[in-house]
C-alpha positions in Angstrom: 111.9 70.4 124.9 113.7 70.1 122.2 117.3 68.1 122.8 120.0 67.6 120.8 122.2 70.7 118.8 120.5 72.3 116.5 121.3 75.1 113.9 119.2 77.7 112.5 118.9 75.2 109.2 118.8 72.2 111.0 116.2 74.1 114.3 112.8 71.4 114.2 110.1 74.6 114.4 112.1 76.5 111.5 109.3 77.3 108.7 106.4 76.1 112.0 103.9 79.2 113.1 103.4 79.4 117.1 100.7 81.7 117.5 100.8 82.8 121.1 97.8 85.0 122.3 100.2 87.2 124.8 103.0 88.2 121.8 103.1 92.0 120.6 105.7 90.7 117.6 105.3 88.0 115.4 108.3 87.1 112.9 108.3 85.3 110.0 111.2 84.4 108.3 110.6 83.4 104.4 108.9 86.2 102.5 107.2 84.6 99.9 104.5 84.8 103.0 104.1 88.0 103.0 101.8 90.2 101.2 101.5 94.1 101.3 104.8 94.7 102.6 107.2 96.9 103.4 111.0 97.9 104.1 112.0 99.4 107.6 114.4 102.4 108.8 117.3 101.2 109.4 118.3 100.3 112.7 115.1 98.2 113.3 116.0 94.9 115.6 114.4 92.4 117.4 117.0 91.6 120.8 117.6 88.2 121.7 119.3 87.0 124.1 122.8 87.8 123.3 122.4 89.6 120.2 120.3 91.4 117.6 118.7 91.1 115.2 117.3 93.3 111.5 113.4 93.8 110.4 114.2 94.1 107.0 110.3 94.2 106.4 106.9 94.6 108.5 103.6 92.6 106.1 100.4 90.9 106.4 100.2 87.4 106.4 96.9 85.2 106.0 97.2 81.9 108.4 94.8 78.7 107.1 93.6 77.4 109.8 91.3 73.6 111.0 89.1 74.8 114.0 87.0 72.6 115.0 87.0 71.1 112.1 85.9 74.4 110.4 88.5 76.0 107.8 89.3 79.7 109.4 91.9 82.1 107.9 93.9 84.3 110.4 94.9 87.5 109.2 98.3 88.7 110.6 98.6 92.8 110.5 102.4 94.0 111.7 104.6 91.5 111.1 108.5 90.8 111.2 110.7 89.3 108.7 113.5 88.3 109.2 
């Protein structure tokens, strides 16, 4: 559990990638990570606990991982940029 009071700018995991095999949507907050992205139609949102966040683009991201001491590339499609 993360303790303390954080803003979006100071949240410790802000620039982390958290992989979840049961998710239906990956969200990234840095457009420079994307390639082959495209704009979304208006009124596309991610619903949070008490608000909505507009989805600005969809695209593709490569993640460089180390898996059992081997370097691997994980390719994610239809990732959202918010």
